[in-house]
N, C-alpha and C positions, 0 to 999 in steps of 0.2 A: 201201877208202877211203884215199886218199893225202892228205897235208897237208904244208905246209912246216914243216921241223923245224930247230932249231938244232943245230950240231955239238957244242956243249958247253952246260952249264947255267951260270946265274949262280953266282958263288962261294959265296954263302950256301947254295945248294941242294947244291953239291958238298960243302960242309962238313957239312951235315945228313946227306947221303948216307953220309959216312964215319963219322960219330960218332953215329948214331941210337941205338945201345944205351946209351951213357953219358948222352946227352941225355934219353932216356926215363926212366932211373932218377932223374936229378936232378929232372925235372919231377914225377914221381910223389911223391918225397919232399917237395918244396916244397908240392905240392897237399895232401897229407895233413897237413902241418904247419899250413897255412892253415885246413884244415877243422877241426882240433882247436883252434887258437888263436882263430879267429874268434869262436865263441860265448862264449869267456871274456872278450873285450874288447868285445863287441857292446853298443851302446846299446839300452836297453829302452824308450826314449822313442818315442812315436807322432809321426810327422811331422804338421805342420799342413796341412790341406787347404783352409784359407781364405787369401785373398790379403792379409789384413791391411787396416788402415784404421780410420777413426773408429768405425764401427759395431762392429768387433771389439774395439777398445779400450774402448768403452762396455760391451760384453758382459763383458769381463774385469773391469772395475770393478764391475759389478753382481754378478758371481759372488763377488767379494771382499767387497763390502759386505753381501750378504745370505746369506753362508755360514751355514748352520744346523748346530748341534751336536745337533740332534734325533736321537734313536735310534729314532723311530717311522717305520716303513715302511708303505707301503700298496699294496694290489692290489685290482682289481675283477674280478668274474665276471659274465658275462651268462647269464641263465637263461631258457630258452625251453621251449615245449611239447616233449614227447618226439617228437612227429610233426611238428615244424616243417617246412613245405614247402620245396622247392628254391627257389621264388620267395620271397625274404625279405620282399617287400612285400605278400604275401597277408595280409588282415586277418581271415580266418575262423578263426584259431588264437589262442585266448586263454589265456595262462598264469596269469591271475588267477582261478584256480579253487580250490576247497577242496582237491581232491586234489593239485594241483601245489604249492600253498603248503604243505600239510601235509607232503608228502614232503621239500621243501627245508628246511622248519623242523626236521624230525627229523634230517636230515643235518647241518645247521649246529649243532644242539645237541650232537650227538655229536662234532663237530669241536671245539667249544668245550671240551668236557670233556677231550678227548684232548690238546689243545695249550695247556692253562692250568695245568699242574702238572708237577712233576718235570723231567727233562732236556728234555722236549718243550714246556716252558712258553714259547711264542713269542708268543701273543696278548696284546694289551694293551687296556685300556679308555681311550678318549679321547672328547672332545666334538668333534663336527663342527659348526663354526659355520655352514657353508653349509646343511646340512640342518636345523640347529637341534635335533639329537638327540645322545644319547650312543651311541657305538659300543662295545659290549662284545665286542671282538675281531672279531666278525662282525655285520654289520647288513644286513638286507634288509626289504622291505616285509612279508614273511611274519611277522617278529617283531612289527611294529606291529599287524598284523591279529590275531595271536594274543592280544596284550594287550587289544585292543579288544573282542573277542567274549567274552561270559561263557562260561566253560568252555574257552576257547581253540579252536584249530584242530582239536583231536583229534576233536571231535564236530560240527564246524561243517558246514553245508551251503553250497552255492554262493550261495544267497540271503543267508545270514548274512555271507559274505565280501563280497558286493556292498554290503550295507548298511554294513558296517564301513569299506569303502573310501570310500564317499560321505561318511562322517564324517571320516575321516582326511585326505582330500584336498580337503575343502571350502575355498573361498577364505579363509574366516575362521578356519580351524583352525590351531593352533600347529604342526601337523605337515604343513601344506600343501606344504612344500618336498619332501616325500617323492615328490611327483609327478615330480620331476626324476630319480628313479631308474627311471622307466618309459621305454619306447621312445618316440621322437618320433612313432611311428605309433599311439600310444595314442589311444583315443577316449573321449568321455564323452557320454552321451545320457540325457535324462530319460525314464525308463520307470517302470512301476508294478510293485511286488512286493506282491501281494495288493491291498489298497485304497490302499496308500501310494505316492505318487510318490517315486522315488529316482533320484539321478544314478548311472547305471551306468558304471563304468570297465572298459574292456577294453584289453588290451595284448598284443602278441605276445611281449614280453620284459620282464624287469626286471633291474636291476643290483644285485648284492650287494657290499658293501664290507668289506674286511678290513684290520685294523691290527695290526701285529706289531712286536716289539722286534728291531731289527737287530743289537744287541749279543749276541744269543743264538746267532749263527751264526759259523762259523770265518772270521776276518778274512783268513786265508791264501788263501781262495777268492775274494778280490776280483779282478775283471778289468775292463778298460776296455770299455765298450759304446757304443752309439749315443748314449745320453743320459747319459754319465758312468759312474761306477763301479757295477758290478753284482757281486753276490755269488752265486756258483754254488751254495753251500750253501743259501742262502735260496731260490734258484730250484728246487732239488730238493725242498725242503719244500713250496713252493707247488704243485708237481706232486702231491705226496702229498695236500695239502689239496684240490686239485681232484678227486682220486679220491674223497676222503671226501664232498665236497659233491655229487658225482654220484650216489654210491650205486648203486642198481640202475637208475636212470633209467627208471622205469616211466611216470611222468606228466610228468616234466620232464627237461631235460638242461642241464648247466652247463659253461661254458668260461671259463678265465682269460683276461683281456685282456693279451696281450703279457707274460706272467709269466716266460718262460723264454728270452729272447733270447740270453743268453750260452751256455746249454746247447745251443740249436738251432745256434748258430754253431759250437760245438765239434763237435757231432755231424755237421753237414754237412761240416765240414772233414775229419773222420775218414773219412766216406763218400767224400769226393772223392779222397783219397790213392790208393785202388785205381784210379781212373780215370786219374790221372796216370801211374802205373806201367804201366797197360794201354796208354796212348798211347805211352809210350816203348818198351814191348815190341813193339807193332805196328810202330813205326818201325824198330826193330832187325831185326825179321823181314823187312821189306821191303828194308832195306839189304843184309842178307845174301843174300836171295833174288835181288835184282836184280844184285848183283855176283857172285852164285853162289859165295859164300864165307862159311863160318861165321866165319872170322877177321875178315872185314870187319865183321860185326855186333858182335863182341866188341871190336874196336879202336874202333869208333864209341862203344860203351858206355864204354870206358876214357876216350876223349877227352871225352865228355859229363860223366863223373864228375869228371875232373880240372878241367874248366872250372867246374863247379858248386862244387866245394870251394874253388877259388881265388877264384871270384866272391864267395862268402860271406865268405871271410877278408879279401879286399881291401876289400870294402865296410865291414866292421867296423873295419878298421885306419884307414881314411880318415874314419871318423866318421859314415857314413851311418846313418840310423835304419832299421835292417834289419827292424823290426817292421811296416813299411808293407806292406799287402797287394800293392801294386804291385811292390815289390822281392822280397817273399817268393814270390809266385806268378806274377804276370804276366810279369816279365822272364825268369825261368827257363823258363817255358813257351814264350815267344817264341823264346828262345835255342835250344830244341830244333830249331826250323825252320831258323834261321840256321846252327847248327852242322852239322846233317845236310847242308844245302846245300853248305857249304864242303867237307865230307868227300867228298861224292859227286863234286863237280867235280874236286877234287884227285886222288882215286883213279881216277875215270873217265879223266882225261887221262893219268895214268900207265899205265893199262890200254891206252889207245890206242897209246901208244909200244910196249908189249909186242906188241900185235897187228901193228904195222907192222915187227916184227922186232928190236927193241932188247932186249937182255938186261935182266933185272930190275934189275941193278946200275946200268944207265944210264937206265932208263925214268923213274925219279923225277926226277933233275935236269933231263932234257930236257922232260918233261911239265910240271913245276913252272915252268920258265922260260917256256914258252909261255903258261901260265895266269897267271903272276905279275901282269902288269899288270891284267888283268881282275879277278882276285881281290883285289888290293890296292885297286883303285878301288871295288869292291863293298863291301869292309870299311870303307874310309875314309869313303865316302859314307853308309853306314849309321850309323857313329859320329857323323858330322856331323849327320845327321837327328835322332838321339836327343838330341844335345847342344843342339839348337835349343830343346828344352824348358826349358833353363836360364833363358830369358828370360821364362818364364811368370809369375814373381812368386809362384807357389804352391810352398811348400816341398816338398810331396809330389811334385809333378810335376817340379820341378827335380832332386830326388834320384833320381827314376825315370829321368830322362834320363842322369844321370851313371852310375847303376848299369848301365843298358842299354849305354852306351858301353863301360864296362869289360868287360861280358859279350861284346860283339861283338869287341873287340880280343883277348880271350883265346880266343874261338872261332876267330878267323882264324888265330892262331898255332898253337894246339894241333890243331884239327881240319882246318884248311886247309893248313898247312905241314908239321906233324910227323906226324900220324896216317897220311897216305897212305904215307909212307916206312916207318912201323912195319908197316903191312900187307904191303908188299913184302918187308920184312926177315923177317917171320915166314914168309911163303910160300917165300922163298928158303931159309931155314934148314930148313924141313921137307923139301925135296928133291922129286924127282918122285913123284907119287902114282899108285897103281894106277888104271887106267881104271874109272870108276864104272859099274857095270851093275846094273840092278834098282832097286827102289823104296827098299830099305833103310829100312823103316818105323820101326824102333827108332832108327836114326840121325836120321831126320827128327823124330821125337818128342822125342829128346834135344835137338835144335836148338831146338825150340819152348820146351821147359822152360828151356834156357839163356837164351833171350831174355827170358823172363818174369823169371827171377832177376836178370838184368842190369838189366831195367827197374826192379825193386824197389831195387836198389843205387843207380841213378841218382836215383830218387825220394827215397831216404833222404838222399842228399847235398844235395838241395834243401830238404827239410823239417826234417831233423835232421842237420846236417852232422857232428857228432861221431860219432854212430852210423854215419852214412854212410861216414866215413873208415875206420872199422874194417871195415865190410862190403866196402869197396873193396879193402882188402888181402887179407882172408880169402876172400871169395866171388869177387870179380871176378878179381883177380890170381892167387889160388891155385886155387880150384875150377874156374872157367870158362876160365882161360887156361893156367896152368902144367900142370895135370893133363892136359887134352886135348892140349896141345902135346907133352908127353912120349909120350903114347899114340899120337898121330898120327905122330910122327917114327919111333917104333919100328915102327909098321905099315908106313910107307913103306920103311924100311930092309929089313925082312923081305921085302916084296914084290919089291924090287930084287934081294936075294940069292937069292930063289926063282926068278928069271927071269921073273916075271910082267910083263905088258905095262904099262908106266907112261907117264905123260905130264906135261908142263908146260904144256899148252895153256891159254891164257887164256880164261876163261869170263865171261859177264856183260856189263856195260855197255860195256866197251871196244870192242865191235863196233859201237856206235852204234845209232840207231833210225831205220831207213829210212823209216818212215811219216811221222815228223816232218819229214824232209827233203822228202818229196813234198808235204806240206801247205804247208810254207813256200814252196816253189817255185810251187805252183798259185796261191796267194793273191797272191803278189808279181807273178806274170805277169798276173793280172787285177786289178791295183791300181786300174784305172779304176773298178771297182765297189767294191773293198775300202775305198779311202780315203774316198769320199763317205759310205758307210754308217757308217764309224767317226766321221766328223765329226758326222753326225746323232745317233748314239748318245752322243757326247761332250756335245753340247748338252743332250740329255735328261737324261743322268746328272748333269751339272753343275747343272741346275735342281733336280733331285730332291735333290741333296746339300745344297743350301741350305734345304731344307724340313725337315730333321731337327730335331726338338725336343730341348731340354735338359730333363731330368727327373730327379727323385729319387723312386724308388718302392721300397718295402721288398721288393717282389717281385723286384727286381734282385739282392737279396742273400740272400733266404730263399725256399725252395721254397713254392709256393702250396699244396702238400699238407701243410704243417705247421700245427699248431694256432695257432702264433704268427701266421701270415698270415691264417688263417681267422678268428681272433678279431678282427683289425683290420677284416676285411670286415664282421663283425657290428657293430662300432662304426660303420662307415660306414652300415650299414642303420638301426640303432636310434638313433644320435645325430646322424647327418648328415655326419660326417667322421671319417676315421681318419688323415688326414695333416694335422691342424691344426697351427698354429704360432702363437707369440706375436709381438706387435709392441708396443713400448712407448716412452714418453718417460721417460727417467731424469732425476730432478731432485735436485740436491744443493745444499744451502745452508741459509739460515735459513728454515725452513718454519713458524715459530711464529705468524706473522700470520694471523688467521682469514681475511683477504682472500685469502691464498695458498691456503688450503684451499678457499675458494670458487672460485678460478680453476681449481684441479685438477678440481673437480666440473663447472665450465663446459666444461672440455676434453672430458669424457665427453658432455656435451650436444651439443657440436659434432660429435663422432664419431657420435653417435646419429642426428643429422640428415643426415649425409653419405650418399653413395650406395655406401659401402663394403659389401662382403659380409662381415659379422662374425657370429661364433657368438653366438646369442641363446638365452635360456632359454625355458621353456614359455610365459611371459607375453609374450615378444617383447622383453624387456629384454636389453641387452648383458651377456654373461657376462664378468665381470672379477674378478681376484683383489683382495683388500683393498689399500688404499693409505693414506697418512697421513691423508687426510680421512675415509675410511670407518672407519678404526680409531678416530679421535677420536669420531665419531658413535656407534660401537658402545659405546665406553667411557661416553659420556654417557648412553646409553639403557639400560645395564645397571643394574638396581637395586642401590644400595649402592656402586657403584664410584666415582662422583664424590665421595661423602663420604670414602671410603677414600683417594682421591688427595689430597683436601684435608687429611686428618689426617696423611698421610705427608709431604706437602711443605710444609705450612703455608700453602698458597695456596688460598683458597676457590674452588671451581669453581662458576660460575654461568652461566646462559643467560637473560639478561634479555629479549632480543628473541624468544626461543622458536624460533630457527632451528635448534636442535639442535647448535650449535657454541658453545664457550666465548666469553666476552666479550672476552678480551684475550690478547696473546702470552704473558704469564707463565703464564696458565692452560693454554694449549696446551703450553707447554714442560713444565709439571708433569705433564700427561697423558702426553706422550712419555716422560719419565723413568720414570714409574710403570709403564706397560705394558711398557716394554722390559725392566724388571727383574722384574716380577711377572705379566706377562700381563694378561688381563682375567678376573678371578675371576667365578665363577658360584655359584649357591646350593648346588649339590652338587658339580659338576665344573667345571673352568675352561672358560669360553667360548673362550678362546685361551690356550695356554701361552706362556711367554716365548720358547721356541724357535720357536713358530709366528709370533709377532709379528716376530721377527728376520728372517723370510723376506720381510716386506713393508715394514719400517721399520728404518732404520739411525739410531742416535742416537750421535753422536760428540761431540767437544769443540767446542761452539758451532755445530755443524751437524747437519742431519738429511738423510736421503735416502729417496726412495720412487720407485715406478714408476706411471705411468698406463698401464695395460696392457689390451690387448684381444686376442681370439683370432681368428685368420683360419681359415676352414674348410679352406683348402688352401694348402700351401706351394709348389705347382707352378703355381698360377694367377698367372702373372707380372703380368698387367694389374692384378689386385686387390692383389697384394703391393706393386707399385710405387706404386699409387694410395694405399695405406695409408701407405707410407713418406713420400710427399709430404705427405699430410695431417698425419701426426704431426710432421713437420719444421716445418710451419706452427704446429701447436700448441706445439711446443718454443720457437719464436721468440716466440710470445705470452707463454708463461710466463716466459721469460727476461727479456722486457721488463717484465713485471709485478714480478718479483723485483728487477730492477735490480742494484745492488751486492751484494744478499744472495744472488745466485745464484753458487755456487762452480763448478757445472758442470751443463749441461743437454745431453743427447744422446739420440739415437734408436737403437734396436737391437731385438733379438728374434729368436727362432729362425726365424720366417718370413722376416724381412728378411735375416739372415745366410745362411739356406739359399738364397734366391733369388740373393743376391749371389755366393755361392760357386759355384752352378751357372753363372751368367753368366760368372764368372771362368774356369771350365773351358772354356766355349765360346770366350771371348776368348783364352785361352792357346792353344787349338788354332788359332784364326784367326791369332794372332801367330806361333806357331812354324812353321806350315805354310809360309808363303812364305820364312822364314829357312832352313828345311830344304831347300827347293827351290833357293834361291840358293846355299847351301853346296855342295849336291850338284852343281850346274851348274859352279861354280868348280873343284871337284875334278876333274870330268870334263874340263873344259877344260885343266887343268894336265896331267893324265895322257894324254889323247888328243891334246893339242896340235892340236886342230881345233875351231873354233867350230861348224861345221855338225854335226859328229858329237856334240858335247857338247849342243847344243840339241835335236837329234832324239832323244837318249837321255832327255830330260826328258819327252817326250810320253807314253811308257808310264807314268811315275810319276804324272803328273797324271790320266791316264785311270783308273789303278787306284784312286787316292784318290776321284775323282769317282764312279766306278761303285760303289765300296764303300759310300760314304755314300748313294748312290742306292738301293742294296740295303737299307740300314738304313731308309730312308724308306718303301720299298715294303712291307717286312715289319714296320714299326712298331717298330723298335729306337730307343732314345733315347740321347742323349749323357749319360753319367754318369761317375763316377769311373773306371770301367773302360774304357768305350768311347771316352773322350776320348783315350786313348793309341793308339788304332788308327791315326790319321793318320800318326804318326811311324813306327809299325811298317810301315804300308803303303808309305811312302816307302822305308824300308830294304829291304823285300822287292822292291819295284818296281825300284829301281836295281840290285839284285843281278842280277835276271833280264835286264834290259835291257843292262847292262854286259857280262855274259858273252856275250850273243849279238852285240852290236855289235863287241866286240873280236875275237871269233872270225871274224866276217865279214870284217873288215879284214885279218886274217892270211891268210885263204883267198883274198882277192882279189889278193894280191901275185902278179904274174906270170900272172894269169888273163885271157884275152881278154874274157870276158863275165862279168857280175855274177851270172848265174843259177846256174852250177855252184858258185860260191863260196857262194851262199845255200844251195844244197842241201847242200853239205858241212857248213856251219855248222848247218843244221837236223838233219842226221844225228848229228853229234858233240855239239855244245853243246846243240842243241835236245833231243836224246835225254836228255842229263844233266839238263836243266831239267825235262823231263817226269818223269824218275825221282825227282828230289828233290821235285818237287811232289806226286807220287803218295804218297811215303812220308810227307811232312809232313801232307798233307791227311787221310790215313788216321788218323794219330795224333790230329789235332785233332778229327776227326769222332767218334772214340771219346770224347774229352773232352766233346763236345757233349751226350752222354747223361748227364753228371754231374748229381747231384741238387742241386748248388749252382748257382743261376741264373747268377751272374757267371762261373763257369767254363764253363757250357754256352754262354752268350752269346759268351764269348771264343773258345771252340772253333769255333762256327759262323762267326763273323766272320773268324777267322784262316784257316779252310779256304776260305771264299769269297775272301778276299784273295789267297791263294796261287793259287787257280784263275784269278782275274782277271789276276794278274801273269804266269802262264804263258800265258794266252790272248793277252794284249796282246803279249808278247814273240815269240810264234810266229805269231800271226795278223795283227798290226798292224804291229809294228816292221819286219819284212822289206820290206813295201810302202813304208814311209817311207825305209828305207835306200837303196833304188834309185831314189828320185826324182832327177831330173837335177841339181838344185841341191845334193843331198847326195853322191851318188856318180855322177858323170857316166860314161856308157858309153865304153869305149875304141873308137876309130874309126881309120880310115885305116891308115897305115903301122905305127903301134904295134900295132894289133890284128892286122894281117897277120903281123907278126914273131912275136907270141906264139902265134898259131894254128899257125904253121909249126914253132915249137919243140915244140909238143905233138903235132901229127899227123905231123911229118916229111914232110909233103906226100903221105902215103900214103892219106889218107881225108879226108872233109869234116868240119869241126868243127861239131857241132850242139849249141848251148848248152842246149837244152831237153830233151835226151835224158838219161835217168838215167845211162847209162854214161859220159857225158862228164865227170861229176863224179869218176869214178875214174881219169881220165887224168893228173891232176897228179902230178908226181914232184918230189922235192926237187932243187934245182939245186946243183951243186958250188960250195962257197964261200958259199952263202947262209946268213946267220946267223939268218934267220927271226924277227927281232924284230918287235914290233908295227908294222904299217905305219902311216904317217902320211899 
């Protein structure tokens, strides 16, 4: 295979060629320094994933106003029958039996005893105002039944239990609210036990509630979780408690509801690390195998490690929040693909120069010069594509774009420009090698082990840069490079001294990939079929891409095999929703006028009458936390409390009209002041403690604040969330007009509203950054290629890759979330890399060629082969990652592998047909073509453009500098 070659390389490559040793040492020292210094100066802050705005400002204000210093933590456990069916909606399993309740009661009694004294004294007694009962550390309906039956559950029969339940859960009973601890699938039917009609309650599950003291756990174990700070020490104890409550699980089984999110996250991250290094190991195995060189694999590992250490250090020094999962995991994983791509292209082109007869000392500058424009455009356009995320308005996405741009730039310099010369320098210093005969099983096994170790080192430079830096020096530079280098050099020298047959023959990718050239040629020749098919598929893919939904699902982050996710599924079954979220109107100002409290209650009436889908209790009433109005009513209704308030404040509390509210503002103000300091006292235990009141009522100097809050059953039901937001904004307007000048601030927010807005912002960020990325890429292509038609045609593969990738997501039900929202930018970066390499190679090969087809075939054999090899290595690594137990990594692995496959397919199967369209690359005709044919054939035979051998006839012409054709 011949190609047009420059006589000399660009000066920068000549400089690298002569000083690669010193340059390598300097780069390694700087990288290790950055790897060590980076963690020392890194910010430990989490980046914001929300776009900001009034709803987030309101949320921040609410968090500030209602911050509670309560040390009481809570957890819930769902208890089902031991043989609960796979179909959770089956109603023929009743956990409200004597045996099941007796077993759970015995287990909970043992847990109370174990965790109420000594160093393990974690449980606390509190009054639950919603249930209207006191929780002595652990509460379940089993406790209430035990107290109701004479002699308790120990000797009770099923009939005794059903009679007790009918009394406890009767509409008029003080304990009626305990029915809310049952499954929503619970039933009650009037039946007879003996001669007596009894309301029989049956339920497939009930919920047990636990209250514990958070100050009894190690504060150093605090971590940031999905819903604020979590304590890993407390979560470990909750797991122990779960084991105690389960016991032998003969008649029942218990499961904590989302009690260990932080631990599951840590465990999955630890389980994922081996998949990352396995991905890297497989990629290194393929790189070395395809280039037929152990040293290629090790140089690639060196380059990846240097890039990762430098990447982490630079990100820390420029102030990026490196704790972001996008920066910690997504960018480095994507970087593996880009880095290997740069290395394979750079090394492959140098190998081509060697195959064509150039010595290794000249192969690098000549090959790098030929590749320079394509590689630079690929890197620059990828950087531009990632930087387009800076306009997203979302801090985490913006910093992701900056970090990815840093990574691509480093990868281009280290793996694209320096590493190929390092490989040639090592092979040159080793000298001629003995001809390899036989399988050499131990040597092959050693190669596999070396790649695995190198993969571990690269992984450590990603997840633990300081340790990775030490391993880079000791393991990679020392054990895997220096030692084998000395042994191999000694072996080669001894073989030469012994007169054995030795060789410097180039093996591997430098010989090209003939099949790729044939496929490219065939499809381009039949473009009359190829192009219409592509147009049809593009339309279908584009339509499907716009159907992809935005969603937040816990299964995107935690494995469905974990109890954490399973427990949420049980909540979905027994309570109706596991992805519920709040929505509220926040009101701040003078709330002491009883008319204001009435207007707050009126807001609930309006919400109750709306068509909104809201979480409701067993009676069909809206479930809502307390607010200023309900707290005042509770204080007025609790015996002895109004008198206590009057005595403490000197303001008599009266309700002359009997509406349950005080008669005047001064009385309301007195109630607010009393309950904020003292809570709402009860006969034995407080109805509400002061720290509990503080969660729902803020009392400041001359102002008060509260929330009118409802719960939406799903945060991903956009229509319902948006409808709720609109309705709450109308409610807010009404309250603000009622308060008039007494309203300091009225706003709308809530987890459901901010969640929906955040997901919409992710989609909006993608929609905004995508055209910017395409525009930046096109401008760069235009500047480098100096051709409008080639720049435009190079955009087609990018758009196809993005459209088909999101079409794939639609078909296989992937959703846009915090991870997949970054795929568009990565797809543009990968797509432009592949398209640029092929386009530039074709233009080089078409210089001096009578027909476009031999040039296409040569581009397919050379660059097409390199693209296929880099795609194969990257896809293999990412498919390994797709088996990770952590869903976001598995998803990222699958989508990245598909994206690379699409980029390769478009570049080899579609782009060639577009490049030879008449308005892109006109065919040479007439006298020009005749002269070129004559220069190649010498008039000795006929020039046949479609024969494979014709592509081998090109020879470099004297004086041809071979720079990129225009």
